[in-house]
Biopython code that builds the backbone (N, CA, C, O; Angstrom):
import numpy as np
from Bio.PDB.StructureBuilder import StructureBuilder

atoms = [
    (1, "MET", "N", (59.173, 188.116, 122.269)),
    (1, "MET", "CA", (60.154, 187.048, 122.250)),
    (1, "MET", "C", (61.449, 187.581, 121.643)),
    (1, "MET", "O", (61.426, 188.291, 120.637)),
    (2, "ALA", "N", (62.559, 187.239, 122.251)),
    (2, "ALA", "CA", (63.867, 187.712, 121.802)),
    (2, "ALA", "C", (64.283, 187.009, 120.519)),
    (2, "ALA", "O", (63.948, 185.847, 120.288)),
    (3, "THR", "N", (65.005, 187.726, 119.709)),
    (3, "THR", "CA", (65.538, 187.159, 118.473)),
    (3, "THR", "C", (66.675, 186.208, 118.797)),
    (3, "THR", "O", (67.554, 186.531, 119.595)),
    (4, "GLN", "N", (66.658, 185.046, 118.183)),
    (4, "GLN", "CA", (67.695, 184.055, 118.379)),
    (4, "GLN", "C", (68.706, 184.128, 117.226)),
    (4, "GLN", "O", (68.321, 184.261, 116.064)),
    (5, "HIS", "N", (69.973, 184.042, 117.550)),
    (5, "HIS", "CA", (71.032, 183.981, 116.546)),
    (5, "HIS", "C", (71.816, 182.687, 116.735)),
    (5, "HIS", "O", (71.851, 182.111, 117.822)),
    (6, "THR", "N", (72.432, 182.257, 115.666)),
    (6, "THR", "CA", (73.264, 181.061, 115.694)),
    (6, "THR", "C", (74.726, 181.492, 115.732)),
    (6, "THR", "O", (75.167, 182.315, 114.930)),
    (7, "TYR", "N", (75.463, 180.924, 116.673)),
    (7, "TYR", "CA", (76.871, 181.262, 116.851)),
    (7, "TYR", "C", (77.723, 180.010, 116.657)),
    (7, "TYR", "O", (77.342, 178.910, 117.056)),
    (8, "ARG", "N", (78.869, 180.204, 116.043)),
    (8, "ARG", "CA", (79.886, 179.161, 115.999)),
    (8, "ARG", "C", (80.910, 179.532, 117.052)),
    (8, "ARG", "O", (81.486, 180.619, 117.025)),
    (9, "VAL", "N", (81.129, 178.613, 117.982)),
    (9, "VAL", "CA", (82.012, 178.878, 119.116)),
    (9, "VAL", "C", (83.170, 177.888, 119.092)),
    (9, "VAL", "O", (82.970, 176.680, 118.966)),
    (10, "ILE", "N", (84.379, 178.419, 119.216)),
    (10, "ILE", "CA", (85.573, 177.581, 119.352)),
    (10, "ILE", "C", (86.111, 177.799, 120.755)),
    (10, "ILE", "O", (86.408, 178.925, 121.154)),
    (11, "VAL", "N", (86.233, 176.705, 121.498)),
    (11, "VAL", "CA", (86.791, 176.744, 122.847)),
    (11, "VAL", "C", (88.148, 176.056, 122.788)),
    (11, "VAL", "O", (88.247, 174.894, 122.394)),
    (12, "ARG", "N", (89.183, 176.771, 123.177)),
    (12, "ARG", "CA", (90.532, 176.218, 123.176)),
    (12, "ARG", "C", (91.016, 176.065, 124.616)),
    (12, "ARG", "O", (90.638, 176.832, 125.501)),
    (13, "GLY", "N", (91.851, 175.070, 124.825)),
    (13, "GLY", "CA", (92.419, 174.860, 126.141)),
    (13, "GLY", "C", (93.638, 173.974, 126.062)),
    (13, "GLY", "O", (94.029, 173.521, 124.987)),
    (14, "LYS", "N", (94.237, 173.731, 127.222)),
    (14, "LYS", "CA", (95.412, 172.871, 127.308)),
    (14, "LYS", "C", (95.105, 171.725, 128.254)),
    (14, "LYS", "O", (94.410, 171.888, 129.256)),
    (15, "TRP", "N", (95.643, 170.560, 127.911)),
    (15, "TRP", "CA", (95.500, 169.415, 128.797)),
    (15, "TRP", "C", (96.320, 169.686, 130.049)),
    (15, "TRP", "O", (97.358, 170.345, 129.984)),
    (16, "ASP", "N", (95.861, 169.183, 131.186)),
    (16, "ASP", "CA", (96.565, 169.413, 132.443)),
    (16, "ASP", "C", (96.389, 168.217, 133.365)),
    (16, "ASP", "O", (95.278, 167.725, 133.560)),
    (17, "SER", "N", (97.489, 167.764, 133.923)),
    (17, "SER", "CA", (97.477, 166.685, 134.930)),
    (17, "SER", "C", (96.688, 165.468, 134.459)),
    (17, "SER", "O", (95.874, 164.926, 135.207)),
    (18, "LEU", "N", (96.923, 165.041, 133.230)),
    (18, "LEU", "CA", (96.231, 163.854, 132.730)),
    (18, "LEU", "C", (96.777, 162.609, 133.417)),
    (18, "LEU", "O", (97.989, 162.445, 133.550)),
    (19, "THR", "N", (95.885, 161.746, 133.848)),
    (19, "THR", "CA", (96.314, 160.481, 134.438)),
    (19, "THR", "C", (96.830, 159.577, 133.324)),
    (19, "THR", "O", (96.597, 159.842, 132.145)),
    (20, "ALA", "N", (97.527, 158.515, 133.696)),
    (20, "ALA", "CA", (98.034, 157.563, 132.704)),
    (20, "ALA", "C", (96.872, 156.943, 131.930)),
    (20, "ALA", "O", (96.975, 156.721, 130.723)),
    (21, "GLY", "N", (95.774, 156.665, 132.618)),
    (21, "GLY", "CA", (94.597, 156.100, 131.961)),
    (21, "GLY", "C", (93.962, 157.077, 130.969)),
    (21, "GLY", "O", (93.561, 156.686, 129.873)),
    (22, "ALA", "N", (93.876, 158.344, 131.361)),
    (22, "ALA", "CA", (93.304, 159.359, 130.476)),
    (22, "ALA", "C", (94.181, 159.550, 129.247)),
    (22, "ALA", "O", (93.673, 159.682, 128.133)),
    (23, "ARG", "N", (95.519, 159.566, 129.447)),
    (23, "ARG", "CA", (96.438, 159.696, 128.318)),
    (23, "ARG", "C", (96.268, 158.533, 127.348)),
    (23, "ARG", "O", (96.197, 158.721, 126.134)),
    (24, "ALA", "N", (96.205, 157.342, 127.902)),
    (24, "ALA", "CA", (96.066, 156.147, 127.060)),
    (24, "ALA", "C", (94.759, 156.197, 126.267)),
    (24, "ALA", "O", (94.738, 155.870, 125.080)),
    (25, "LYS", "N", (93.684, 156.602, 126.916)),
    (25, "LYS", "CA", (92.387, 156.691, 126.229)),
    (25, "LYS", "C", (92.426, 157.735, 125.117)),
    (25, "LYS", "O", (91.964, 157.476, 124.006)),
    (26, "LEU", "N", (92.973, 158.908, 125.409)),
    (26, "LEU", "CA", (93.065, 159.959, 124.400)),
    (26, "LEU", "C", (93.929, 159.513, 123.216)),
    (26, "LEU", "O", (93.568, 159.732, 122.059)),
    (27, "LEU", "N", (95.056, 158.896, 123.509)),
    (27, "LEU", "CA", (95.936, 158.441, 122.424)),
    (27, "LEU", "C", (95.283, 157.340, 121.601)),
    (27, "LEU", "O", (95.487, 157.274, 120.389)),
    (28, "ALA", "N", (94.504, 156.479, 122.236)),
    (28, "ALA", "CA", (93.818, 155.406, 121.509)),
    (28, "ALA", "C", (92.763, 155.972, 120.559)),
    (28, "ALA", "O", (92.437, 155.347, 119.550)),
    (29, "GLU", "N", (92.229, 157.150, 120.879)),
    (29, "GLU", "CA", (91.166, 157.747, 120.072)),
    (29, "GLU", "C", (91.639, 158.937, 119.241)),
    (29, "GLU", "O", (90.817, 159.635, 118.647)),
    (30, "VAL", "N", (92.951, 159.182, 119.188)),
    (30, "VAL", "CA", (93.475, 160.386, 118.530)),
    (30, "VAL", "C", (93.069, 160.463, 117.057)),
    (30, "VAL", "O", (92.839, 161.560, 116.548)),
    (31, "ASP", "N", (92.978, 159.344, 116.370)),
    (31, "ASP", "CA", (92.589, 159.361, 114.958)),
    (31, "ASP", "C", (91.144, 159.808, 114.758)),
    (31, "ASP", "O", (90.783, 160.279, 113.679)),
    (32, "ASP", "N", (90.328, 159.665, 115.780)),
    (32, "ASP", "CA", (88.927, 160.085, 115.702)),
    (32, "ASP", "C", (88.740, 161.570, 116.033)),
    (32, "ASP", "O", (87.630, 162.094, 115.947)),
    (33, "HIS", "N", (89.833, 162.242, 116.411)),
    (33, "HIS", "CA", (89.726, 163.636, 116.856)),
    (33, "HIS", "C", (90.726, 164.546, 116.154)),
    (33, "HIS", "O", (91.173, 165.539, 116.729)),
    (34, "GLY", "N", (91.077, 164.218, 114.927)),
    (34, "GLY", "CA", (92.041, 165.017, 114.175)),
    (34, "GLY", "C", (91.398, 166.147, 113.410)),
    (34, "GLY", "O", (90.223, 166.462, 113.598)),
    (35, "LEU", "N", (92.190, 166.754, 112.539)),
    (35, "LEU", "CA", (91.736, 167.904, 111.765)),
    (35, "LEU", "C", (90.503, 167.601, 110.924)),
    (35, "LEU", "O", (89.651, 168.472, 110.748)),
    (36, "GLY", "N", (90.396, 166.404, 110.409)),
    (36, "GLY", "CA", (89.258, 166.051, 109.563)),
    (36, "GLY", "C", (87.934, 165.966, 110.298)),
    (36, "GLY", "O", (86.875, 165.992, 109.671)),
    (37, "GLN", "N", (87.980, 165.866, 111.600)),
    (37, "GLN", "CA", (86.760, 165.742, 112.396)),
    (37, "GLN", "C", (86.338, 167.063, 113.025)),
    (37, "GLN", "O", (85.417, 167.087, 113.841)),
    (38, "MET", "N", (86.990, 168.154, 112.663)),
    (38, "MET", "CA", (86.658, 169.449, 113.263)),
    (38, "MET", "C", (85.424, 170.026, 112.578)),
    (38, "MET", "O", (85.514, 170.657, 111.525)),
    (39, "VAL", "N", (84.282, 169.796, 113.192)),
    (39, "VAL", "CA", (83.016, 170.319, 112.684)),
    (39, "VAL", "C", (82.289, 171.008, 113.843)),
    (39, "VAL", "O", (82.533, 170.706, 115.011)),
    (40, "PHE", "N", (81.414, 171.917, 113.504)),
    (40, "PHE", "CA", (80.617, 172.614, 114.506)),
    (40, "PHE", "C", (79.306, 171.851, 114.696)),
    (40, "PHE", "O", (78.561, 171.642, 113.739)),
    (41, "THR", "N", (79.028, 171.436, 115.940)),
    (41, "THR", "CA", (77.799, 170.716, 116.264)),
    (41, "THR", "C", (77.243, 171.248, 117.585)),
    (41, "THR", "O", (77.984, 171.824, 118.382)),
    (42, "PRO", "N", (75.951, 171.059, 117.820)),
    (42, "PRO", "CA", (75.395, 171.471, 119.118)),
    (42, "PRO", "C", (75.999, 170.691, 120.294)),
    (42, "PRO", "O", (76.112, 171.222, 121.399)),
    (43, "GLU", "N", (76.384, 169.438, 120.054)),
    (43, "GLU", "CA", (76.949, 168.598, 121.113)),
    (43, "GLU", "C", (78.424, 168.892, 121.361)),
    (43, "GLU", "O", (78.955, 168.592, 122.430)),
    (44, "GLY", "N", (79.082, 169.481, 120.364)),
    (44, "GLY", "CA", (80.500, 169.780, 120.482)),
    (44, "GLY", "C", (81.351, 168.738, 119.792)),
    (44, "GLY", "O", (81.061, 167.543, 119.833)),
    (45, "SER", "N", (82.388, 169.207, 119.169)),
    (45, "SER", "CA", (83.326, 168.358, 118.450)),
    (45, "SER", "C", (84.715, 168.602, 119.035)),
    (45, "SER", "O", (85.231, 169.718, 118.969)),
    (46, "LEU", "N", (85.316, 167.565, 119.602)),
    (46, "LEU", "CA", (86.625, 167.672, 120.248)),
    (46, "LEU", "C", (87.723, 167.348, 119.247)),
    (46, "LEU", "O", (87.644, 166.350, 118.531)),
    (47, "ALA", "N", (88.750, 168.195, 119.199)),
    (47, "ALA", "CA", (89.895, 167.954, 118.324)),
    (47, "ALA", "C", (91.188, 168.135, 119.114)),
    (47, "ALA", "O", (91.320, 169.066, 119.908)),
    (48, "TYR", "N", (92.150, 167.221, 118.882)),
    (48, "TYR", "CA", (93.468, 167.296, 119.513)),
    (48, "TYR", "C", (94.417, 166.418, 118.718)),
    (48, "TYR", "O", (93.993, 165.669, 117.838)),
    (49, "ASP", "N", (95.704, 166.512, 119.032)),
    (49, "ASP", "CA", (96.670, 165.661, 118.343)),
    (49, "ASP", "C", (97.431, 164.806, 119.351)),
    (49, "ASP", "O", (97.222, 164.921, 120.559)),
    (50, "ALA", "N", (98.307, 163.956, 118.849)),
    (50, "ALA", "CA", (99.000, 162.982, 119.688)),
    (50, "ALA", "C", (99.968, 163.616, 120.684)),
    (50, "ALA", "O", (100.385, 162.955, 121.635)),
    (51, "ALA", "N", (100.331, 164.866, 120.487)),
    (51, "ALA", "CA", (101.222, 165.529, 121.440)),
    (51, "ALA", "C", (100.538, 165.757, 122.795)),
    (51, "ALA", "O", (101.207, 165.928, 123.814)),
    (52, "LEU", "N", (99.221, 165.759, 122.794)),
    (52, "LEU", "CA", (98.413, 165.975, 123.999)),
    (52, "LEU", "C", (98.844, 167.227, 124.756)),
    (52, "LEU", "O", (98.988, 167.225, 125.979)),
    (53, "HIS", "N", (99.042, 168.288, 123.990)),
    (53, "HIS", "CA", (99.379, 169.581, 124.598)),
    (53, "HIS", "C", (98.127, 170.453, 124.725)),
    (53, "HIS", "O", (97.840, 170.993, 125.793)),
    (54, "SER", "N", (97.389, 170.581, 123.617)),
    (54, "SER", "CA", (96.202, 171.435, 123.614)),
    (54, "SER", "C", (95.065, 170.748, 122.871)),
    (54, "SER", "O", (95.246, 169.707, 122.240)),
    (55, "PHE", "N", (93.896, 171.355, 122.963)),
    (55, "PHE", "CA", (92.698, 170.799, 122.329)),
    (55, "PHE", "C", (91.761, 171.932, 121.967)),
    (55, "PHE", "O", (91.963, 173.075, 122.377)),
    (56, "SER", "N", (90.738, 171.612, 121.199)),
    (56, "SER", "CA", (89.684, 172.585, 120.927)),
    (56, "SER", "C", (88.350, 171.852, 120.815)),
    (56, "SER", "O", (88.289, 170.695, 120.401)),
    (57, "TYR", "N", (87.310, 172.540, 121.186)),
    (57, "TYR", "CA", (85.934, 172.092, 120.990)),
    (57, "TYR", "C", (85.286, 173.068, 120.036)),
    (57, "TYR", "O", (85.570, 174.266, 120.074)),
    (58, "ARG", "N", (84.419, 172.563, 119.181)),
    (58, "ARG", "CA", (83.650, 173.420, 118.283)),
    (58, "ARG", "C", (82.172, 173.171, 118.536)),
    (58, "ARG", "O", (81.704, 172.033, 118.515)),
    (59, "TYR", "N", (81.448, 174.257, 118.777)),
    (59, "TYR", "CA", (80.026, 174.179, 119.093)),
    (59, "TYR", "C", (79.214, 175.085, 118.185)),
    (59, "TYR", "O", (79.701, 176.099, 117.684)),
    (60, "VAL", "N", (77.957, 174.690, 117.988)),
    (60, "VAL", "CA", (76.936, 175.586, 117.447)),
    (60, "VAL", "C", (76.049, 175.927, 118.633)),
    (60, "VAL", "O", (75.459, 175.043, 119.254)),
    (61, "ILE", "N", (75.959, 177.210, 118.941)),
    (61, "ILE", "CA", (75.162, 177.684, 120.071)),
    (61, "ILE", "C", (74.071, 178.607, 119.531)),
    (61, "ILE", "O", (74.360, 179.539, 118.779)),
    (62, "VAL", "N", (72.834, 178.354, 119.908)),
    (62, "VAL", "CA", (71.734, 179.257, 119.565)),
    (62, "VAL", "C", (71.387, 180.011, 120.843)),
    (62, "VAL", "O", (71.072, 179.416, 121.874)),
    (63, "SER", "N", (71.454, 181.345, 120.747)),
    (63, "SER", "CA", (71.275, 182.176, 121.928)),
    (63, "SER", "C", (70.572, 183.475, 121.539)),
    (63, "SER", "O", (70.510, 183.834, 120.364)),
    (64, "ASP", "N", (70.048, 184.169, 122.541)),
    (64, "ASP", "CA", (69.407, 185.455, 122.298)),
    (64, "ASP", "C", (70.421, 186.439, 121.729)),
    (64, "ASP", "O", (71.515, 186.596, 122.271)),
    (65, "ALA", "N", (70.061, 187.087, 120.655)),
    (65, "ALA", "CA", (70.949, 188.032, 119.978)),
    (65, "ALA", "C", (71.324, 189.207, 120.879)),
    (65, "ALA", "O", (72.416, 189.761, 120.753)),
    (66, "GLU", "N", (70.428, 189.588, 121.783)),
    (66, "GLU", "CA", (70.701, 190.742, 122.629)),
    (66, "GLU", "C", (71.911, 190.525, 123.541)),
    (66, "GLU", "O", (72.539, 191.491, 123.973)),
    (67, "TYR", "N", (72.237, 189.273, 123.834)),
    (67, "TYR", "CA", (73.394, 188.977, 124.687)),
    (67, "TYR", "C", (74.674, 188.806, 123.879)),
    (67, "TYR", "O", (75.768, 188.866, 124.440)),
    (68, "GLY", "N", (74.555, 188.598, 122.601)),
    (68, "GLY", "CA", (75.685, 188.607, 121.691)),
    (68, "GLY", "C", (76.685, 187.479, 121.828)),
    (68, "GLY", "O", (76.447, 186.450, 122.461)),
    (69, "GLU", "N", (77.816, 187.733, 121.199)),
    (69, "GLU", "CA", (78.879, 186.733, 121.099)),
    (69, "GLU", "C", (79.495, 186.400, 122.452)),
    (69, "GLU", "O", (79.951, 185.277, 122.666)),
    (70, "GLU", "N", (79.513, 187.363, 123.361)),
    (70, "GLU", "CA", (80.105, 187.108, 124.675)),
    (70, "GLU", "C", (79.344, 186.017, 125.421)),
    (70, "GLU", "O", (79.950, 185.144, 126.042)),
    (71, "MET", "N", (78.023, 186.069, 125.359)),
    (71, "MET", "CA", (77.215, 185.045, 126.021)),
    (71, "MET", "C", (77.408, 183.694, 125.347)),
    (71, "MET", "O", (77.530, 182.676, 126.029)),
    (72, "ALA", "N", (77.437, 183.670, 124.022)),
    (72, "ALA", "CA", (77.643, 182.412, 123.295)),
    (72, "ALA", "C", (78.992, 181.809, 123.660)),
    (72, "ALA", "O", (79.100, 180.598, 123.849)),
    (73, "ALA", "N", (80.024, 182.647, 123.759)),
    (73, "ALA", "CA", (81.349, 182.158, 124.138)),
    (73, "ALA", "C", (81.328, 181.573, 125.547)),
    (73, "ALA", "O", (81.918, 180.521, 125.793)),
    (74, "ALA", "N", (80.656, 182.245, 126.464)),
    (74, "ALA", "CA", (80.553, 181.751, 127.843)),
    (74, "ALA", "C", (79.808, 180.417, 127.892)),
    (74, "ALA", "O", (80.201, 179.513, 128.629)),
    (75, "LEU", "N", (78.739, 180.294, 127.113)),
    (75, "LEU", "CA", (77.994, 179.033, 127.064)),
    (75, "LEU", "C", (78.861, 177.910, 126.495)),
    (75, "LEU", "O", (78.807, 176.777, 126.971)),
    (76, "GLY", "N", (79.649, 178.224, 125.486)),
    (76, "GLY", "CA", (80.554, 177.229, 124.911)),
    (76, "GLY", "C", (81.584, 176.761, 125.929)),
    (76, "GLY", "O", (81.862, 175.567, 126.032)),
    (77, "GLU", "N", (82.150, 177.701, 126.680)),
    (77, "GLU", "CA", (83.113, 177.341, 127.719)),
    (77, "GLU", "C", (82.480, 176.450, 128.769)),
    (77, "GLU", "O", (83.098, 175.485, 129.219)),
    (78, "GLU", "N", (81.246, 176.764, 129.167)),
    (78, "GLU", "CA", (80.544, 175.938, 130.156)),
    (78, "GLU", "C", (80.335, 174.523, 129.638)),
    (78, "GLU", "O", (80.536, 173.550, 130.366)),
    (79, "LYS", "N", (79.928, 174.413, 128.366)),
    (79, "LYS", "CA", (79.711, 173.082, 127.787)),
    (79, "LYS", "C", (81.005, 172.286, 127.726)),
    (79, "LYS", "O", (81.022, 171.102, 128.061)),
    (80, "ALA", "N", (82.089, 172.927, 127.302)),
    (80, "ALA", "CA", (83.375, 172.243, 127.208)),
    (80, "ALA", "C", (83.851, 171.799, 128.590)),
    (80, "ALA", "O", (84.318, 170.674, 128.762)),
    (81, "GLU", "N", (83.731, 172.684, 129.560)),
    (81, "GLU", "CA", (84.148, 172.344, 130.923)),
    (81, "GLU", "C", (83.356, 171.159, 131.457)),
    (81, "GLU", "O", (83.926, 170.253, 132.065)),
    (82, "ALA", "N", (82.055, 171.159, 131.235)),
    (82, "ALA", "CA", (81.215, 170.046, 131.705)),
    (82, "ALA", "C", (81.590, 168.744, 131.003)),
    (82, "ALA", "O", (81.652, 167.697, 131.649)),
    (83, "ALA", "N", (81.841, 168.788, 129.703)),
    (83, "ALA", "CA", (82.200, 167.580, 128.954)),
    (83, "ALA", "C", (83.546, 167.024, 129.417)),
    (83, "ALA", "O", (83.702, 165.813, 129.576)),
    (84, "LEU", "N", (84.509, 167.907, 129.630)),
    (84, "LEU", "CA", (85.832, 167.466, 130.074)),
    (84, "LEU", "C", (85.785, 166.882, 131.482)),
    (84, "LEU", "O", (86.420, 165.865, 131.760)),
    (85, "LYS", "N", (85.034, 167.527, 132.361)),
    (85, "LYS", "CA", (84.898, 167.010, 133.732)),
    (85, "LYS", "C", (84.182, 165.666, 133.735)),
    (85, "LYS", "O", (84.577, 164.755, 134.462)),
    (86, "ALA", "N", (83.133, 165.535, 132.929)),
    (86, "ALA", "CA", (82.400, 164.266, 132.864)),
    (86, "ALA", "C", (83.284, 163.135, 132.347)),
    (86, "ALA", "O", (83.114, 161.980, 132.737)),
    (87, "ALA", "N", (84.226, 163.471, 131.470)),
    (87, "ALA", "CA", (85.142, 162.463, 130.922)),
    (87, "ALA", "C", (86.349, 162.239, 131.830)),
    (87, "ALA", "O", (87.173, 161.366, 131.558)),
    (88, "GLY", "N", (86.461, 163.023, 132.910)),
    (88, "GLY", "CA", (87.576, 162.873, 133.837)),
    (88, "GLY", "C", (88.900, 163.345, 133.263)),
    (88, "GLY", "O", (89.951, 162.797, 133.596)),
    (89, "LEU", "N", (88.860, 164.360, 132.400)),
    (89, "LEU", "CA", (90.073, 164.858, 131.748)),
    (89, "LEU", "C", (90.503, 166.186, 132.364)),
    (89, "LEU", "O", (89.693, 167.101, 132.516)),
    (90, "GLY", "N", (91.770, 166.283, 132.714)),
    (90, "GLY", "CA", (92.304, 167.514, 133.288)),
    (90, "GLY", "C", (92.563, 168.551, 132.209)),
    (90, "GLY", "O", (93.010, 168.220, 131.110)),
    (91, "PHE", "N", (92.280, 169.805, 132.529)),
    (91, "PHE", "CA", (92.443, 170.878, 131.547)),
    (91, "PHE", "C", (92.726, 172.180, 132.272)),
    (91, "PHE", "O", (92.542, 172.293, 133.484)),
    (92, "ARG", "N", (93.183, 173.173, 131.492)),
    (92, "ARG", "CA", (93.406, 174.514, 132.023)),
    (92, "ARG", "C", (93.316, 175.520, 130.880)),
    (92, "ARG", "O", (93.311, 175.151, 129.705)),
    (93, "GLU", "N", (93.245, 176.766, 131.239)),
    (93, "GLU", "CA", (93.286, 177.878, 130.296)),
    (93, "GLU", "C", (92.221, 177.817, 129.197)),
    (93, "GLU", "O", (92.527, 178.025, 128.023)),
    (94, "LEU", "N", (90.982, 177.534, 129.576)),
    (94, "LEU", "CA", (89.902, 177.564, 128.585)),
    (94, "LEU", "C", (89.649, 179.000, 128.137)),
    (94, "LEU", "O", (89.592, 179.917, 128.956)),
    (95, "ARG", "N", (89.501, 179.178, 126.844)),
    (95, "ARG", "CA", (89.137, 180.479, 126.288)),
    (95, "ARG", "C", (88.314, 180.227, 125.040)),
    (95, "ARG", "O", (88.560, 179.274, 124.300)),
    (96, "ALA", "N", (87.346, 181.081, 124.817)),
    (96, "ALA", "CA", (86.417, 180.859, 123.710)),
    (96, "ALA", "C", (86.299, 182.096, 122.832)),
    (96, "ALA", "O", (86.441, 183.231, 123.288)),
    (97, "THR", "N", (86.033, 181.834, 121.558)),
    (97, "THR", "CA", (85.697, 182.889, 120.612)),
    (97, "THR", "C", (84.404, 182.481, 119.925)),
    (97, "THR", "O", (84.161, 181.299, 119.683)),
    (98, "ALA", "N", (83.584, 183.467, 119.617)),
    (98, "ALA", "CA", (82.294, 183.185, 118.987)),
    (98, "ALA", "C", (82.113, 184.067, 117.761)),
    (98, "ALA", "O", (82.575, 185.207, 117.717)),
    (99, "THR", "N", (81.433, 183.515, 116.776)),
    (99, "THR", "CA", (81.100, 184.248, 115.561)),
    (99, "THR", "C", (79.600, 184.150, 115.353)),
    (99, "THR", "O", (79.039, 183.054, 115.342)),
    (100, "ASP", "N", (78.953, 185.288, 115.189)),
    (100, "ASP", "CA", (77.513, 185.338, 114.941)),
    (100, "ASP", "C", (77.282, 185.051, 113.466)),
    (100, "ASP", "O", (77.597, 185.880, 112.612)),
    (101, "MET", "N", (76.740, 183.894, 113.168)),
    (101, "MET", "CA", (76.550, 183.476, 111.781)),
    (101, "MET", "C", (75.423, 184.242, 111.100)),
    (101, "MET", "O", (75.359, 184.287, 109.872)),
    (102, "ASP", "N", (74.537, 184.843, 111.885)),
    (102, "ASP", "CA", (73.418, 185.593, 111.311)),
    (102, "ASP", "C", (73.807, 187.001, 110.862)),
    (102, "ASP", "O", (73.104, 187.618, 110.062)),
    (103, "THR", "N", (74.920, 187.500, 111.375)),
    (103, "THR", "CA", (75.348, 188.846, 110.986)),
    (103, "THR", "C", (76.666, 188.835, 110.214)),
    (103, "THR", "O", (77.166, 189.889, 109.819)),
    (104, "MET", "N", (77.219, 187.664, 110.003)),
    (104, "MET", "CA", (78.496, 187.568, 109.304)),
    (104, "MET", "C", (78.343, 188.006, 107.859)),
    (104, "MET", "O", (77.432, 187.571, 107.156)),
    (105, "LYS", "N", (79.233, 188.858, 107.436)),
    (105, "LYS", "CA", (79.205, 189.353, 106.065)),
    (105, "LYS", "C", (80.066, 188.438, 105.196)),
    (105, "LYS", "O", (81.188, 188.089, 105.565)),
    (106, "ILE", "N", (79.535, 188.060, 104.057)),
    (106, "ILE", "CA", (80.269, 187.211, 103.123)),
    (106, "ILE", "C", (80.700, 188.064, 101.945)),
    (106, "ILE", "O", (79.871, 188.628, 101.232)),
    (107, "ASN", "N", (81.984, 188.149, 101.755)),
    (107, "ASN", "CA", (82.540, 188.895, 100.627)),
    (107, "ASN", "C", (82.731, 187.926, 99.461)),
    (107, "ASN", "O", (83.510, 186.977, 99.547)),
    (108, "ARG", "N", (82.018, 188.180, 98.389)),
    (108, "ARG", "CA", (82.135, 187.325, 97.212)),
    (108, "ARG", "C", (83.025, 188.020, 96.183)),
    (108, "ARG", "O", (82.928, 189.228, 95.964)),
    (109, "LYS", "N", (83.885, 187.235, 95.566)),
    (109, "LYS", "CA", (84.760, 187.774, 94.533)),
    (109, "LYS", "C", (83.949, 188.130, 93.305)),
    (109, "LYS", "O", (83.024, 187.412, 92.923)),
    (110, "GLY", "N", (84.304, 189.242, 92.694)),
    (110, "GLY", "CA", (83.624, 189.651, 91.478)),
    (110, "GLY", "C", (83.952, 188.723, 90.315)),
    (110, "GLY", "O", (85.000, 188.078, 90.295)),
    (111, "ARG", "N", (83.057, 188.667, 89.363)),
    (111, "ARG", "CA", (83.274, 187.783, 88.217)),
    (111, "ARG", "C", (83.901, 188.507, 87.088)),
    (111, "ARG", "O", (84.156, 187.914, 86.039)),
]
sb = StructureBuilder()
sb.init_structure("model")
sb.init_model(0)
sb.init_chain("A")
sb.init_seg("    ")
for serial, (resi, resn, name, xyz) in enumerate(atoms, 1):
    if name == "N":
        sb.init_residue(resn, " ", resi, " ")
    sb.init_atom(name, np.array(xyz, "f"), 0.0, 1.0, " ", f" {name:<3s}", serial, name[0])
structure = sb.get_structure()
């Protein structure tokens, strides 16, 4: 059985061709998607501001370690794309970065 690692994935993108209804919905919910709500979850956490220029999703992805961060990033992009399409929101320029939480080195300050 392959070793599983936990990845934190940030998917960034830009809003594109939003309908008037989509804009209104996003603006009505903007307070629920601000900086304070940016958390990593398996379901994804959407963050954006009232300018409706760009957005980000934050995911926790558990994947085989042998495929690494590239696979986790690709999975995050797929999840974000599916969520945006299901919500009927236009987007472009999706790009993802992933961090392997199981291999991340923590530098602690000396006492």
